[in-house]
C-alpha positions in Angstrom: -48.1 -5.8 -19.6 -45.9 -8.9 -18.8 -44.0 -8.3 -22.4 -43.6 -4.8 -20.8 -42.3 -5.9 -17.5 -40.1 -8.5 -18.9 -38.5 -5.7 -21.3 -37.9 -3.4 -18.2 -36.3 -6.1 -16.4 -34.0 -7.0 -18.9 -33.1 -3.6 -19.4 -32.6 -3.2 -15.8 -30.0 -5.9 -15.8 -28.3 -4.7 -19.0 -28.0 -1.2 -17.5 -26.7 -2.5 -14.1 -23.9 -4.6 -16.0 -22.9 -1.4 -18.2 -22.8 0.5 -14.9 -20.6 -2.1 -13.3 -18.1 -1.9 -16.5 -18.0 2.1 -16.5 -17.2 2.3 -12.6 -14.8 -0.4 -12.8 -12.1 -0.8 -10.3 -10.3 2.1 -8.6 -6.5 1.8 -8.5 -3.8 4.1 -7.6 -0.2 3.8 -6.8 1.5 5.2 -3.7 4.9 5.9 -5.2 6.0 9.1 -2.8 6.3 11.3 -6.0 4.9 14.9 -6.1 2.6 15.9 -5.3 3.2 14.9 -1.7 2.2 16.9 1.3 5.3 16.7 3.4 4.1 19.4 6.3 3.8 16.7 8.7 7.6 15.5 8.2 9.7 18.8 8.8 12.9 17.3 8.8 12.9 15.4 5.3 14.9 13.7 3.7 15.1 12.3 7.2 11.8 10.8 8.6 11.5 10.9 12.5 9.0 9.3 14.9 5.6 9.7 14.2 6.1 11.9 10.9 3.2 11.9 8.2 2.8 12.7 4.9 0.2 12.3 2.3 -0.6 12.1 -1.4 -3.6 11.8 -3.8 -5.3 8.6 -3.4 -8.2 6.7 -4.8 -10.9 9.0 -6.3 -10.0 12.0 -4.4 -9.5 9.8 -1.0 -6.1 10.9 0.0 -3.8 8.3 1.5 -1.4 9.0 4.3 1.9 7.1 5.2 2.9 7.3 9.1 6.1 6.2 10.2 6.6 5.4 13.8 8.8 3.6 16.3 7.7 0.5 17.8 9.9 1.1 20.9 8.3 2.1 24.3 10.9 4.6 24.6 10.5 6.4 21.2 10.4 10.3 21.2 9.6 12.9 18.8 12.8 13.6 16.8 14.1 9.9 16.9 15.5 8.7 13.2 13.0 5.9 11.9 13.4 6.3 7.9 14.4 8.6 4.9 12.4 9.6 1.7 15.3 9.0 -0.9 15.5 9.9 -4.4 17.3 6.8 -5.9 19.6 8.5 -7.9 21.2 10.2 -4.9 20.6 7.3 -2.6 24.4 6.7 -2.1 24.4 8.7 1.2 21.3 6.7 2.5 22.3 7.6 6.2 25.7 6.2 6.0 24.1 2.4 5.0 23.7 0.3 2.0 20.8 0.9 0.1 19.1 -0.5 -3.0 20.9 0.7 -6.3 18.2 -0.4 -8.9 15.6 2.3 -8.2 16.0 6.1 -9.7 12.6 7.4 -8.3 11.6 8.4 -4.8 11.3 5.7 -2.4 10.8 5.3 1.5 13.5 3.8 3.7 12.2 2.5 7.0 15.1 2.1 9.8 15.7 0.6 13.3 12.6 -1.7 13.3 10.1 1.2 12.7 6.7 0.5 11.4 4.7 2.3 8.1 1.1 2.5 8.6 -0.8 3.3 5.2 -4.5 4.3 5.0 -7.0 6.9 3.4 -7.3 10.0 5.1 -11.0 9.8 5.5 -11.0 5.9 6.3 -11.7 4.7 2.8 -11.2 1.0 2.4 -8.6 -0.5 0.1 -6.7 -3.7 -0.9 -3.0 -3.9 -1.5 -2.2 -5.7 -4.8 1.5 -5.2 -5.2 4.4 -3.4 -3.9 8.2 -2.8 -4.4 10.6 -3.6 -1.5 14.4 -4.1 -0.8 16.6 -5.0 2.3 18.8 -2.1 3.5 22.0 -3.4 4.9 24.3 -1.9 7.5 27.7 -3.3 6.1 27.6 -6.5 7.7 27.7 -9.6 5.8 24.1 -10.7 5.0 22.6 -13.9 3.9 20.9 -14.9 0.8 17.6 -14.0 2.3 18.7 -11.5 5.1 15.1 -10.1 5.7 11.5 -10.0 5.2 8.5 -7.2 5.1 5.3 -8.0 6.5 2.1 -6.2 5.6 -0.4 -6.6 8.1 -4.0 -5.4 7.0 -6.5 -4.4 9.6 -10.1 -4.3 9.2 -12.4 -3.8 12.2 -9.8 -4.9 14.3 -9.0 -8.2 12.5 -5.7 -8.6 11.2 -4.7 -10.5 7.9 -0.9 -11.1 7.1 1.4 -11.1 3.9 4.9 -11.9 4.0 7.8 -11.0 1.4 11.3 -12.1 1.8 13.9 -9.9 0.6 17.0 -10.7 -1.4 20.7 -10.1 -0.1 23.3 -8.5 -2.2 23.8 -9.5 -6.0 27.0 -10.7 -7.3 28.4 -7.4 -7.5 27.5 -6.7 -3.9 24.5 -4.5 -4.4 21.2 -4.6 -3.0 18.0 -4.3 -5.2 14.3 -3.7 -5.2 11.9 -6.7 -6.0 8.2 -6.8 -7.0 5.7 -8.7 -4.8 2.4 -9.4 -5.7 0.3 -10.2 -2.7 -1.5 -13.7 -2.3 -5.2 -14.3 -3.1 -6.2 -14.3 0.3 -4.6 -10.7 1.1 -5.5 -9.3 -2.2 -9.2 -10.0 -2.0 -9.8 -8.1 1.4 -10.1 -4.3 1.9 -8.6 -2.8 4.9 -9.0 0.1 7.3 -5.2 0.4 7.1 -2.2 -1.7 6.6 1.1 -1.8 8.8 4.7 -2.5 6.9 7.2 -3.8 9.2 10.5 -5.7 8.8 12.0 -8.9 10.2 15.9 -9.5 10.5 17.3 -13.1 10.0 20.1 -14.1 12.1 20.6 -17.7 11.5 20.9 -18.8 7.9 18.8 -17.5 4.9 15.3 -17.0 5.8 15.7 -18.4 9.6 16.1 -17.2 12.7 13.9 -14.2 11.6 12.3 -11.9 14.2 10.7 -8.2 14.3 11.3 -5.5 16.8 14.2 -7.2 18.5 17.4 -6.4 16.5 17.2 -2.8 15.2 18.3 -4.1 12.1 14.9 -4.9 10.5 15.4 -2.1 7.8 13.8 -2.0 4.4 12.8 0.1 1.3 9.2 0.3 -0.2 7.8 1.8 -3.2 5.2 1.5 -5.8 2.3 0.4 -3.5 -0.7 -0.6 -5.9 -3.9 -0.3 -3.9 -7.5 -0.8 -5.3 -11.2 -0.5 -4.3 -13.9 -2.3 -6.1 -17.2 -0.5 -5.7 -19.9 -3.0 -4.2 -21.9 -4.8 -6.8 -25.2 -4.1 -4.9 -24.7 -0.7 -5.2 -24.1 -0.7 -9.0 -27.4 -2.8 -9.3 -29.5 -0.5 -7.6 -28.1 2.4 -9.5 -28.9 0.4 -12.6 -32.4 -0.3 -11.6 -33.0 3.2 -10.6 -32.0 4.5 -14.0 -34.7 2.1 -15.5 -37.1 3.5 -13.1 -36.6 6.8 -14.2 -36.7 5.9 -17.9 -39.9 4.2 -17.2 -41.5 7.3 -15.6 -40.3 9.4 -18.4 -41.7 7.1 -20.9 -45.3 7.4 -18.9 -45.1 11.0 -19.0 -44.6 11.1 -22.8 -47.6 8.9 -23.3 
């Protein structure tokens, strides 16, 4: 009997490990490419206050992106962004857009905020994203702006800051890829806010959010993940072994 119980226990551990390996990490990229449901953003490519669009997310959990103004005087119809196809980004509402991305990306204008989450509240972490500064034609510093990701879990916030580059030697703005730090990447959130900082006093200094109407940025390829709970995987493994044991008893 002892030998049998030991064999079952070892089988449970092995099966749980196998289930964990098969289940793996759920990962997807919010890239603003088709299929995107844009019914909640009727004036595209222009995005107005409180517009929302969705696209397929993690294992059937659709994700939403909701763009809104932080101003107390914001009204429906106020311009807060633009959904741009890079190959046609020269217009870009008449301002200086990034030039090194030919796919579709989201511009966020005039101190607006982009909220990102799952439609059904499914939690996720953010591993990386691409972002770029959007200029208005004025001279800029080597580090003219930043983008803050603020993850919210049960009302508690965790921040990650990405500093954006100014124009290159040819005067062009471009996307950079940012990998979130370990403290931020390890947490799964109810939703994540993305908003800009504009710097007025030297590279990376004198930076503030929601005060200048010049904290403008483009964002793309937001990589999100969800890791299944290890306890759930282990229980599933034990349940599988129990079912095998019951089947064996019936055949004896």
